[in-house]
PDBQT receptor file of N, H, CA, C and O in Angstrom, charges set to zero:
ATOM      1  N   MET A   1       0.846  -1.186   0.000  1.00  0.00    +0.000 N 
ATOM      2  CA  MET A   1       0.000   0.000   0.000  1.00  0.00    +0.000 C 
ATOM      3  C   MET A   1       0.886   1.242   0.000  1.00  0.00    +0.000 C 
ATOM      4  O   MET A   1       1.837   1.323   0.777  1.00  0.00    +0.000 OA
ATOM      5  N   SER A   2       0.587   2.196  -0.852  1.00  0.00    +0.000 N 
ATOM      6  H   SER A   2      -0.185   2.130  -1.484  1.00  0.00    +0.000 HD
ATOM      7  CA  SER A   2       1.459   3.358  -0.983  1.00  0.00    +0.000 C 
ATOM      8  C   SER A   2       1.117   4.494  -0.018  1.00  0.00    +0.000 C 
ATOM      9  O   SER A   2       1.979   5.330   0.253  1.00  0.00    +0.000 OA
ATOM     10  N   GLY A   3      -0.081   4.553   0.499  1.00  0.00    +0.000 N 
ATOM     11  H   GLY A   3      -0.781   3.874   0.279  1.00  0.00    +0.000 HD
ATOM     12  CA  GLY A   3      -0.439   5.599   1.461  1.00  0.00    +0.000 C 
ATOM     13  C   GLY A   3      -0.755   6.925   0.796  1.00  0.00    +0.000 C 
ATOM     14  O   GLY A   3      -0.634   7.068  -0.421  1.00  0.00    +0.000 OA
ATOM     15  N   PRO A   4      -1.166   7.903   1.613  1.00  0.00    +0.000 N 
ATOM     16  CA  PRO A   4      -1.544   9.211   1.076  1.00  0.00    +0.000 C 
ATOM     17  C   PRO A   4      -0.331  10.088   0.808  1.00  0.00    +0.000 C 
ATOM     18  O   PRO A   4       0.762   9.827   1.309  1.00  0.00    +0.000 OA
ATOM     19  N   SER A   5      -0.533  11.122   0.019  1.00  0.00    +0.000 N 
ATOM     20  H   SER A   5      -1.421  11.335  -0.389  1.00  0.00    +0.000 HD
ATOM     21  CA  SER A   5       0.511  12.141  -0.102  1.00  0.00    +0.000 C 
ATOM     22  C   SER A   5       0.322  13.124   1.056  1.00  0.00    +0.000 C 
ATOM     23  O   SER A   5      -0.768  13.229   1.619  1.00  0.00    +0.000 OA
ATOM     24  N   ILE A   6       1.392  13.840   1.404  1.00  0.00    +0.000 N 
ATOM     25  H   ILE A   6       2.277  13.755   0.947  1.00  0.00    +0.000 HD
ATOM     26  CA  ILE A   6       1.372  14.775   2.531  1.00  0.00    +0.000 C 
ATOM     27  C   ILE A   6       1.837  16.134   2.035  1.00  0.00    +0.000 C 
ATOM     28  O   ILE A   6       2.867  16.237   1.369  1.00  0.00    +0.000 OA
ATOM     29  N   PHE A   7       1.083  17.172   2.358  1.00  0.00    +0.000 N 
ATOM     30  H   PHE A   7       0.246  17.088   2.899  1.00  0.00    +0.000 HD
ATOM     31  CA  PHE A   7       1.467  18.537   2.013  1.00  0.00    +0.000 C 
ATOM     32  C   PHE A   7       1.890  19.247   3.287  1.00  0.00    +0.000 C 
ATOM     33  O   PHE A   7       1.145  19.255   4.267  1.00  0.00    +0.000 OA
ATOM     34  N   VAL A   8       3.074  19.841   3.288  1.00  0.00    +0.000 N 
ATOM     35  H   VAL A   8       3.680  19.835   2.492  1.00  0.00    +0.000 HD
ATOM     36  CA  VAL A   8       3.614  20.575   4.436  1.00  0.00    +0.000 C 
ATOM     37  C   VAL A   8       3.756  22.037   4.021  1.00  0.00    +0.000 C 
ATOM     38  O   VAL A   8       4.291  22.341   2.954  1.00  0.00    +0.000 OA
ATOM     39  N   GLU A   9       3.273  22.934   4.875  1.00  0.00    +0.000 N 
ATOM     40  H   GLU A   9       2.839  22.686   5.742  1.00  0.00    +0.000 HD
ATOM     41  CA  GLU A   9       3.369  24.363   4.576  1.00  0.00    +0.000 C 
ATOM     42  C   GLU A   9       4.002  25.104   5.746  1.00  0.00    +0.000 C 
ATOM     43  O   GLU A   9       3.537  25.007   6.882  1.00  0.00    +0.000 OA
ATOM     44  N   ASN A  10       5.062  25.838   5.459  1.00  0.00    +0.000 N 
ATOM     45  H   ASN A  10       5.440  25.916   4.536  1.00  0.00    +0.000 HD
ATOM     46  CA  ASN A  10       5.765  26.676   6.431  1.00  0.00    +0.000 C 
ATOM     47  C   ASN A  10       6.240  25.883   7.657  1.00  0.00    +0.000 C 
ATOM     48  O   ASN A  10       6.000  26.290   8.793  1.00  0.00    +0.000 OA
ATOM     49  N   LEU A  11       6.909  24.759   7.423  1.00  0.00    +0.000 N 
ATOM     50  H   LEU A  11       7.105  24.428   6.500  1.00  0.00    +0.000 HD
ATOM     51  CA  LEU A  11       7.433  23.903   8.491  1.00  0.00    +0.000 C 
ATOM     52  C   LEU A  11       8.676  24.522   9.108  1.00  0.00    +0.000 C 
ATOM     53  O   LEU A  11       9.614  24.889   8.401  1.00  0.00    +0.000 OA
ATOM     54  N   ASN A  12       8.678  24.635  10.427  1.00  0.00    +0.000 N 
ATOM     55  H   ASN A  12       7.916  24.337  11.002  1.00  0.00    +0.000 HD
ATOM     56  CA  ASN A  12       9.841  25.098  11.177  1.00  0.00    +0.000 C 
ATOM     57  C   ASN A  12      10.207  24.011  12.174  1.00  0.00    +0.000 C 
ATOM     58  O   ASN A  12       9.321  23.424  12.795  1.00  0.00    +0.000 OA
ATOM     59  N   LEU A  13      11.489  23.736  12.338  1.00  0.00    +0.000 N 
ATOM     60  H   LEU A  13      12.209  24.213  11.833  1.00  0.00    +0.000 HD
ATOM     61  CA  LEU A  13      11.941  22.705  13.264  1.00  0.00    +0.000 C 
ATOM     62  C   LEU A  13      13.199  23.173  13.965  1.00  0.00    +0.000 C 
ATOM     63  O   LEU A  13      14.147  23.627  13.324  1.00  0.00    +0.000 OA
ATOM     64  N   ALA A  14      13.203  23.059  15.287  1.00  0.00    +0.000 N 
ATOM     65  H   ALA A  14      12.433  22.689  15.808  1.00  0.00    +0.000 HD
ATOM     66  CA  ALA A  14      14.384  23.405  16.081  1.00  0.00    +0.000 C 
ATOM     67  C   ALA A  14      14.728  22.215  16.967  1.00  0.00    +0.000 C 
ATOM     68  O   ALA A  14      13.841  21.484  17.409  1.00  0.00    +0.000 OA
ATOM     69  N   TYR A  15      16.014  22.026  17.225  1.00  0.00    +0.000 N 
ATOM     70  H   TYR A  15      16.735  22.620  16.866  1.00  0.00    +0.000 HD
ATOM     71  CA  TYR A  15      16.493  20.941  18.081  1.00  0.00    +0.000 C 
ATOM     72  C   TYR A  15      17.542  21.509  19.019  1.00  0.00    +0.000 C 
ATOM     73  O   TYR A  15      18.547  22.068  18.578  1.00  0.00    +0.000 OA
ATOM     74  N   GLU A  16      17.301  21.362  20.319  1.00  0.00    +0.000 N 
ATOM     75  H   GLU A  16      16.485  20.909  20.677  1.00  0.00    +0.000 HD
ATOM     76  CA  GLU A  16      18.216  21.877  21.340  1.00  0.00    +0.000 C 
ATOM     77  C   GLU A  16      18.584  23.344  21.092  1.00  0.00    +0.000 C 
ATOM     78  O   GLU A  16      19.746  23.732  21.215  1.00  0.00    +0.000 OA
ATOM     79  N   GLY A  17      17.579  24.146  20.743  1.00  0.00    +0.000 N 
ATOM     80  H   GLY A  17      16.636  23.830  20.643  1.00  0.00    +0.000 HD
ATOM     81  CA  GLY A  17      17.803  25.573  20.546  1.00  0.00    +0.000 C 
ATOM     82  C   GLY A  17      18.407  25.961  19.212  1.00  0.00    +0.000 C 
ATOM     83  O   GLY A  17      18.660  27.141  18.972  1.00  0.00    +0.000 OA
ATOM     84  N   ASN A  18      18.645  24.990  18.337  1.00  0.00    +0.000 N 
ATOM     85  H   ASN A  18      18.439  24.031  18.532  1.00  0.00    +0.000 HD
ATOM     86  CA  ASN A  18      19.215  25.262  17.013  1.00  0.00    +0.000 C 
ATOM     87  C   ASN A  18      18.134  25.122  15.947  1.00  0.00    +0.000 C 
ATOM     88  O   ASN A  18      17.397  24.136  15.937  1.00  0.00    +0.000 OA
ATOM     89  N   THR A  19      18.035  26.094  15.059  1.00  0.00    +0.000 N 
ATOM     90  H   THR A  19      18.633  26.895  15.067  1.00  0.00    +0.000 HD
ATOM     91  CA  THR A  19      17.089  26.004  13.953  1.00  0.00    +0.000 C 
ATOM     92  C   THR A  19      17.609  24.997  12.940  1.00  0.00    +0.000 C 
ATOM     93  O   THR A  19      18.720  25.131  12.428  1.00  0.00    +0.000 OA
ATOM     94  N   ILE A  20      16.796  23.989  12.658  1.00  0.00    +0.000 N 
ATOM     95  H   ILE A  20      15.893  23.880  13.074  1.00  0.00    +0.000 HD
ATOM     96  CA  ILE A  20      17.165  22.951  11.698  1.00  0.00    +0.000 C 
ATOM     97  C   ILE A  20      16.506  23.236  10.348  1.00  0.00    +0.000 C 
ATOM     98  O   ILE A  20      17.170  23.220   9.312  1.00  0.00    +0.000 OA
ATOM     99  N   LEU A  21      15.214  23.492  10.366  1.00  0.00    +0.000 N 
ATOM    100  H   LEU A  21      14.674  23.505  11.208  1.00  0.00    +0.000 HD
ATOM    101  CA  LEU A  21      14.462  23.816   9.154  1.00  0.00    +0.000 C 
ATOM    102  C   LEU A  21      13.641  25.066   9.418  1.00  0.00    +0.000 C 
ATOM    103  O   LEU A  21      13.168  25.286  10.533  1.00  0.00    +0.000 OA
ATOM    104  N   GLU A  22      13.476  25.874   8.398  1.00  0.00    +0.000 N 
ATOM    105  H   GLU A  22      13.860  25.695   7.492  1.00  0.00    +0.000 HD
ATOM    106  CA  GLU A  22      12.699  27.100   8.559  1.00  0.00    +0.000 C 
ATOM    107  C   GLU A  22      11.951  27.415   7.269  1.00  0.00    +0.000 C 
ATOM    108  O   GLU A  22      12.555  27.537   6.203  1.00  0.00    +0.000 OA
ATOM    109  N   GLY A  23      10.635  27.543   7.375  1.00  0.00    +0.000 N 
ATOM    110  H   GLY A  23      10.144  27.444   8.241  1.00  0.00    +0.000 HD
ATOM    111  CA  GLY A  23       9.812  27.958   6.245  1.00  0.00    +0.000 C 
ATOM    112  C   GLY A  23       9.738  26.967   5.098  1.00  0.00    +0.000 C 
ATOM    113  O   GLY A  23       9.631  27.378   3.943  1.00  0.00    +0.000 OA
ATOM    114  N   VAL A  24       9.791  25.669   5.387  1.00  0.00    +0.000 N 
ATOM    115  H   VAL A  24       9.877  25.335   6.326  1.00  0.00    +0.000 HD
ATOM    116  CA  VAL A  24       9.756  24.648   4.332  1.00  0.00    +0.000 C 
ATOM    117  C   VAL A  24       8.307  24.402   3.912  1.00  0.00    +0.000 C 
ATOM    118  O   VAL A  24       7.446  24.142   4.752  1.00  0.00    +0.000 OA
ATOM    119  N   THR A  25       8.050  24.485   2.626  1.00  0.00    +0.000 N 
ATOM    120  H   THR A  25       8.750  24.696   1.943  1.00  0.00    +0.000 HD
ATOM    121  CA  THR A  25       6.754  24.143   2.053  1.00  0.00    +0.000 C 
ATOM    122  C   THR A  25       7.004  23.156   0.925  1.00  0.00    +0.000 C 
ATOM    123  O   THR A  25       7.754  23.439  -0.009  1.00  0.00    +0.000 OA
ATOM    124  N   THR A  26       6.363  21.986   1.023  1.00  0.00    +0.000 N 
ATOM    125  H   THR A  26       5.754  21.755   1.782  1.00  0.00    +0.000 HD
ATOM    126  CA  THR A  26       6.581  20.952   0.010  1.00  0.00    +0.000 C 
ATOM    127  C   THR A  26       5.460  19.929   0.052  1.00  0.00    +0.000 C 
ATOM    128  O   THR A  26       4.641  19.935   0.971  1.00  0.00    +0.000 OA
ATOM    129  N   GLU A  27       5.423  19.059  -0.934  1.00  0.00    +0.000 N 
ATOM    130  H   GLU A  27       6.089  19.054  -1.680  1.00  0.00    +0.000 HD
ATOM    131  CA  GLU A  27       4.488  17.942  -0.952  1.00  0.00    +0.000 C 
ATOM    132  C   GLU A  27       5.279  16.654  -1.071  1.00  0.00    +0.000 C 
ATOM    133  O   GLU A  27       6.178  16.538  -1.904  1.00  0.00    +0.000 OA
ATOM    134  N   PHE A  28       4.938  15.686  -0.231  1.00  0.00    +0.000 N 
ATOM    135  H   PHE A  28       4.208  15.780   0.446  1.00  0.00    +0.000 HD
ATOM    136  CA  PHE A  28       5.547  14.362  -0.287  1.00  0.00    +0.000 C 
ATOM    137  C   PHE A  28       4.553  13.446  -0.987  1.00  0.00    +0.000 C 
ATOM    138  O   PHE A  28       3.468  13.187  -0.467  1.00  0.00    +0.000 OA
ATOM    139  N   HIS A  29       4.923  12.957  -2.161  1.00  0.00    +0.000 N 
ATOM    140  H   HIS A  29       5.805  13.167  -2.583  1.00  0.00    +0.000 HD
ATOM    141  CA  HIS A  29       4.019  12.133  -2.962  1.00  0.00    +0.000 C 
ATOM    142  C   HIS A  29       3.956  10.713  -2.422  1.00  0.00    +0.000 C 
ATOM    143  O   HIS A  29       4.946  10.191  -1.911  1.00  0.00    +0.000 OA
ATOM    144  N   SER A  30       2.800  10.098  -2.536  1.00  0.00    +0.000 N 
ATOM    145  H   SER A  30       1.995  10.522  -2.951  1.00  0.00    +0.000 HD
ATOM    146  CA  SER A  30       2.613   8.742  -2.024  1.00  0.00    +0.000 C 
ATOM    147  C   SER A  30       3.497   7.751  -2.770  1.00  0.00    +0.000 C 
ATOM    148  O   SER A  30       3.803   7.937  -3.947  1.00  0.00    +0.000 OA
ATOM    149  N   GLY A  31       3.899   6.703  -2.074  1.00  0.00    +0.000 N 
ATOM    150  H   GLY A  31       3.650   6.552  -1.117  1.00  0.00    +0.000 HD
ATOM    151  CA  GLY A  31       4.692   5.645  -2.678  1.00  0.00    +0.000 C 
ATOM    152  C   GLY A  31       6.159   5.972  -2.858  1.00  0.00    +0.000 C 
ATOM    153  O   GLY A  31       6.873   5.217  -3.518  1.00  0.00    +0.000 OA
ATOM    154  N   GLU A  32       6.634   7.072  -2.292  1.00  0.00    +0.000 N 
ATOM    155  H   GLU A  32       6.053   7.685  -1.756  1.00  0.00    +0.000 HD
ATOM    156  CA  GLU A  32       8.035   7.478  -2.415  1.00  0.00    +0.000 C 
ATOM    157  C   GLU A  32       8.658   7.618  -1.030  1.00  0.00    +0.000 C 
ATOM    158  O   GLU A  32       7.951   7.853  -0.050  1.00  0.00    +0.000 OA
ATOM    159  N   CYS A  33       9.961   7.477  -0.947  1.00  0.00    +0.000 N 
ATOM    160  H   CYS A  33      10.536   7.286  -1.743  1.00  0.00    +0.000 HD
ATOM    161  CA  CYS A  33      10.709   7.687   0.289  1.00  0.00    +0.000 C 
ATOM    162  C   CYS A  33      11.278   9.102   0.253  1.00  0.00    +0.000 C 
ATOM    163  O   CYS A  33      11.779   9.540  -0.782  1.00  0.00    +0.000 OA
ATOM    164  N   HIS A  34      11.207   9.818   1.373  1.00  0.00    +0.000 N 
ATOM    165  H   HIS A  34      10.800   9.461   2.214  1.00  0.00    +0.000 HD
ATOM    166  CA  HIS A  34      11.643  11.210   1.421  1.00  0.00    +0.000 C 
ATOM    167  C   HIS A  34      12.618  11.434   2.564  1.00  0.00    +0.000 C 
ATOM    168  O   HIS A  34      12.454  10.872   3.647  1.00  0.00    +0.000 OA
ATOM    169  N   VAL A  35      13.617  12.243   2.328  1.00  0.00    +0.000 N 
ATOM    170  H   VAL A  35      13.751  12.700   1.448  1.00  0.00    +0.000 HD
ATOM    171  CA  VAL A  35      14.587  12.629   3.349  1.00  0.00    +0.000 C 
ATOM    172  C   VAL A  35      14.619  14.150   3.402  1.00  0.00    +0.000 C 
ATOM    173  O   VAL A  35      14.782  14.813   2.378  1.00  0.00    +0.000 OA
ATOM    174  N   ILE A  36      14.462  14.700   4.607  1.00  0.00    +0.000 N 
ATOM    175  H   ILE A  36      14.329  14.162   5.439  1.00  0.00    +0.000 HD
ATOM    176  CA  ILE A  36      14.572  16.146   4.795  1.00  0.00    +0.000 C 
ATOM    177  C   ILE A  36      15.862  16.393   5.543  1.00  0.00    +0.000 C 
ATOM    178  O   ILE A  36      16.066  15.848   6.628  1.00  0.00    +0.000 OA
ATOM    179  N   MET A  37      16.740  17.212   4.975  1.00  0.00    +0.000 N 
ATOM    180  H   MET A  37      16.575  17.655   4.094  1.00  0.00    +0.000 HD
ATOM    181  CA  MET A  37      18.007  17.508   5.635  1.00  0.00    +0.000 C 
ATOM    182  C   MET A  37      18.117  19.000   5.895  1.00  0.00    +0.000 C 
ATOM    183  O   MET A  37      17.886  19.823   5.009  1.00  0.00    +0.000 OA
ATOM    184  N   GLY A  38      18.470  19.324   7.109  1.00  0.00    +0.000 N 
ATOM    185  H   GLY A  38      18.658  18.655   7.829  1.00  0.00    +0.000 HD
ATOM    186  CA  GLY A  38      18.764  20.700   7.464  1.00  0.00    +0.000 C 
ATOM    187  C   GLY A  38      20.269  20.817   7.628  1.00  0.00    +0.000 C 
ATOM    188  O   GLY A  38      21.003  19.889   7.290  1.00  0.00    +0.000 OA
ATOM    189  N   PRO A  39      20.731  21.933   8.137  1.00  0.00    +0.000 N 
ATOM    190  CA  PRO A  39      22.171  22.070   8.375  1.00  0.00    +0.000 C 
ATOM    191  C   PRO A  39      22.628  21.057   9.423  1.00  0.00    +0.000 C 
ATOM    192  O   PRO A  39      21.874  20.699  10.327  1.00  0.00    +0.000 OA
ATOM    193  N   MET A  40      23.845  20.611   9.290  1.00  0.00    +0.000 N 
ATOM    194  H   MET A  40      24.457  20.902   8.555  1.00  0.00    +0.000 HD
ATOM    195  CA  MET A  40      24.384  19.653  10.257  1.00  0.00    +0.000 C 
ATOM    196  C   MET A  40      24.614  20.357  11.588  1.00  0.00    +0.000 C 
ATOM    197  O   MET A  40      25.232  21.421  11.640  1.00  0.00    +0.000 OA
ATOM    198  N   VAL A  41      24.122  19.769  12.639  1.00  0.00    +0.000 N 
ATOM    199  H   VAL A  41      23.620  18.905  12.597  1.00  0.00    +0.000 HD
ATOM    200  CA  VAL A  41      24.303  20.287  13.994  1.00  0.00    +0.000 C 
ATOM    201  C   VAL A  41      24.993  19.191  14.790  1.00  0.00    +0.000 C 
ATOM    202  O   VAL A  41      24.371  18.189  15.143  1.00  0.00    +0.000 OA
ATOM    203  N   GLU A  42      26.262  19.376  15.069  1.00  0.00    +0.000 N 
ATOM    204  H   GLU A  42      26.768  20.189  14.782  1.00  0.00    +0.000 HD
ATOM    205  CA  GLU A  42      27.053  18.374  15.783  1.00  0.00    +0.000 C 
ATOM    206  C   GLU A  42      26.938  17.011  15.106  1.00  0.00    +0.000 C 
ATOM    207  O   GLU A  42      26.811  15.990  15.781  1.00  0.00    +0.000 OA
ATOM    208  N   ALA A  43      26.983  16.992  13.771  1.00  0.00    +0.000 N 
ATOM    209  H   ALA A  43      27.087  17.822  13.223  1.00  0.00    +0.000 HD
ATOM    210  CA  ALA A  43      26.948  15.768  12.969  1.00  0.00    +0.000 C 
ATOM    211  C   ALA A  43      25.679  14.954  13.175  1.00  0.00    +0.000 C 
ATOM    212  O   ALA A  43      25.711  13.728  13.076  1.00  0.00    +0.000 OA
ATOM    213  N   LYS A  44      24.561  15.619  13.460  1.00  0.00    +0.000 N 
ATOM    214  H   LYS A  44      24.535  16.615  13.540  1.00  0.00    +0.000 HD
ATOM    215  CA  LYS A  44      23.282  14.931  13.612  1.00  0.00    +0.000 C 
ATOM    216  C   LYS A  44      22.479  15.130  12.332  1.00  0.00    +0.000 C 
ATOM    217  O   LYS A  44      22.478  16.219  11.757  1.00  0.00    +0.000 OA
ATOM    218  N   LEU A  45      21.806  14.090  11.892  1.00  0.00    +0.000 N 
ATOM    219  H   LEU A  45      21.807  13.206  12.358  1.00  0.00    +0.000 HD
ATOM    220  CA  LEU A  45      21.032  14.116  10.660  1.00  0.00    +0.000 C 
ATOM    221  C   LEU A  45      19.562  13.932  10.991  1.00  0.00    +0.000 C 
ATOM    222  O   LEU A  45      19.212  13.068  11.795  1.00  0.00    +0.000 OA
ATOM    223  N   LEU A  46      18.710  14.722  10.390  1.00  0.00    +0.000 N 
ATOM    224  H   LEU A  46      18.995  15.424   9.737  1.00  0.00    +0.000 HD
ATOM    225  CA  LEU A  46      17.269  14.578  10.548  1.00  0.00    +0.000 C 
ATOM    226  C   LEU A  46      16.776  13.654   9.443  1.00  0.00    +0.000 C 
ATOM    227  O   LEU A  46      17.082  13.876   8.272  1.00  0.00    +0.000 OA
ATOM    228  N   TRP A  47      16.029  12.634   9.793  1.00  0.00    +0.000 N 
ATOM    229  H   TRP A  47      15.781  12.453  10.745  1.00  0.00    +0.000 HD
ATOM    230  CA  TRP A  47      15.556  11.639   8.834  1.00  0.00    +0.000 C 
ATOM    231  C   TRP A  47      14.047  11.532   8.934  1.00  0.00    +0.000 C 
ATOM    232  O   TRP A  47      13.507  11.440  10.037  1.00  0.00    +0.000 OA
ATOM    233  N   PHE A  48      13.363  11.543   7.813  1.00  0.00    +0.000 N 
ATOM    234  H   PHE A  48      13.802  11.618   6.918  1.00  0.00    +0.000 HD
ATOM    235  CA  PHE A  48      11.913  11.407   7.776  1.00  0.00    +0.000 C 
ATOM    236  C   PHE A  48      11.556  10.432   6.677  1.00  0.00    +0.000 C 
ATOM    237  O   PHE A  48      11.818  10.693   5.503  1.00  0.00    +0.000 OA
ATOM    238  N   ALA A  49      10.962   9.317   7.042  1.00  0.00    +0.000 N 
ATOM    239  H   ALA A  49      10.749   9.105   7.996  1.00  0.00    +0.000 HD
ATOM    240  CA  ALA A  49      10.504   8.344   6.055  1.00  0.00    +0.000 C 
ATOM    241  C   ALA A  49       9.232   7.703   6.591  1.00  0.00    +0.000 C 
ATOM    242  O   ALA A  49       9.313   6.768   7.389  1.00  0.00    +0.000 OA
ATOM    243  N   PRO A  50       8.064   8.174   6.180  1.00  0.00    +0.000 N 
ATOM    244  CA  PRO A  50       6.826   7.591   6.702  1.00  0.00    +0.000 C 
ATOM    245  C   PRO A  50       6.666   6.149   6.253  1.00  0.00    +0.000 C 
ATOM    246  O   PRO A  50       7.084   5.773   5.158  1.00  0.00    +0.000 OA
ATOM    247  N   SER A  51       6.064   5.357   7.105  1.00  0.00    +0.000 N 
ATOM    248  H   SER A  51       5.724   5.662   7.995  1.00  0.00    +0.000 HD
ATOM    249  CA  SER A  51       5.798   3.957   6.794  1.00  0.00    +0.000 C 
ATOM    250  C   SER A  51       4.292   3.752   6.803  1.00  0.00    +0.000 C 
ATOM    251  O   SER A  51       3.636   4.038   7.804  1.00  0.00    +0.000 OA
ATOM    252  N   TRP A  52       3.748   3.272   5.727  1.00  0.00    +0.000 N 
ATOM    253  H   TRP A  52       4.281   3.040   4.914  1.00  0.00    +0.000 HD
ATOM    254  CA  TRP A  52       2.307   3.051   5.627  1.00  0.00    +0.000 C 
ATOM    255  C   TRP A  52       2.055   1.559   5.578  1.00  0.00    +0.000 C 
ATOM    256  O   TRP A  52       2.497   0.883   4.649  1.00  0.00    +0.000 OA
ATOM    257  N   ASP A  53       1.350   1.040   6.567  1.00  0.00    +0.000 N 
ATOM    258  H   ASP A  53       0.991   1.589   7.322  1.00  0.00    +0.000 HD
ATOM    259  CA  ASP A  53       1.030  -0.402   6.612  1.00  0.00    +0.000 C 
ATOM    260  C   ASP A  53      -0.303  -0.678   5.980  1.00  0.00    +0.000 C 
ATOM    261  O   ASP A  53      -0.735  -1.830   5.927  1.00  0.00    +0.000 OA
TER     262      ASP A  53
């Protein structure tokens, strides 16, 4: 099953007081794997991959 598509508008994300993502607007199409990367903060990577059962 491929699942629904997801639309994100004006996404902001901070981790431990550091801005990782700011003002992201995008659509994630169903049946695809997606990775969102912000600036590296102490060699940490943000990973997003929805799983639809």
